[in-house]
C-alpha positions as CSV (number, residue, x, y, z in Angstrom):
1,X,95.6,47.0,105.3
2,X,96.8,44.1,103.2
3,X,96.8,40.7,104.9
4,X,100.1,38.9,105.2
5,X,100.7,35.4,104.0
6,X,100.5,32.7,106.7
7,X,104.1,32.2,107.9
8,X,105.7,28.8,108.8
9,X,109.2,28.2,110.2
10,X,111.5,25.9,108.2
11,X,114.5,24.5,110.0
12,X,117.8,24.3,108.1
13,X,120.9,22.2,108.9
14,X,123.6,24.8,108.8
15,X,124.1,28.6,109.1
16,X,122.7,29.4,105.7
17,X,120.9,28.0,102.7
18,X,120.5,29.2,99.1
19,X,117.2,30.6,98.0
20,X,116.5,27.9,95.3
21,X,117.2,25.1,97.8
22,X,115.0,26.8,100.5
23,X,112.1,27.1,98.2
24,X,112.1,23.3,97.7
25,X,112.8,22.6,101.4
26,X,109.9,24.8,102.5
27,X,107.6,23.1,100.0
28,X,106.9,26.3,98.1
29,X,108.1,24.6,94.8
30,X,108.4,21.0,93.8
31,X,111.6,21.0,91.8
32,X,114.8,22.9,91.3
33,X,113.7,23.8,87.8
34,X,110.5,25.3,89.1
35,X,112.5,27.3,91.7
36,X,114.8,28.7,89.0
37,X,111.7,29.8,86.9
38,X,109.8,31.5,89.7
39,X,112.9,33.3,90.9
40,X,113.9,34.4,87.4
41,X,110.3,35.6,86.8
42,X,110.5,37.9,89.9
43,X,107.8,36.0,91.8
44,X,109.8,35.4,95.0
45,X,110.4,38.0,97.7
46,X,113.0,37.8,100.5
47,X,112.2,40.0,103.5
48,X,109.7,41.9,101.4
49,X,111.9,42.6,98.4
50,X,111.9,40.8,95.0
51,X,115.2,38.8,94.6
52,X,116.1,37.2,91.3
53,X,119.3,35.5,92.6
54,X,118.8,31.7,92.9
55,X,122.0,31.5,94.9
56,X,121.0,34.2,97.4
57,X,122.2,33.2,100.8
58,X,119.5,33.0,103.4
59,X,120.1,33.1,107.1
60,X,118.0,32.5,110.3
61,X,115.1,35.0,110.4
62,X,114.9,35.6,106.6
63,X,111.3,35.4,105.2
64,X,110.6,34.1,101.7
65,X,107.2,34.6,100.0
66,X,105.8,33.0,96.9
67,X,102.2,33.0,95.7
68,X,100.6,34.0,99.0
69,X,102.7,31.5,101.0
70,X,105.5,32.4,103.3
71,X,108.3,30.6,105.1
72,X,110.9,31.8,107.6
73,X,114.4,30.3,107.9
74,X,114.9,28.9,111.4
75,X,117.6,26.8,113.0
């Protein structure tokens, strides 16, 4: 059985946040440019599936993974 990435909750201000913004907020990337690159390269998963849309809307409970690190959207 594969081990899952350690998960941490990241609070957002509203009902949703876009994937590129969340990657920065969660500390998974340092810049918006880096977020754009890792998303376009197919390195980011949302709820276990690769998503290449930087503007993907995330809501409470969504789990984003990148490079063995994971963050869950919380309110």
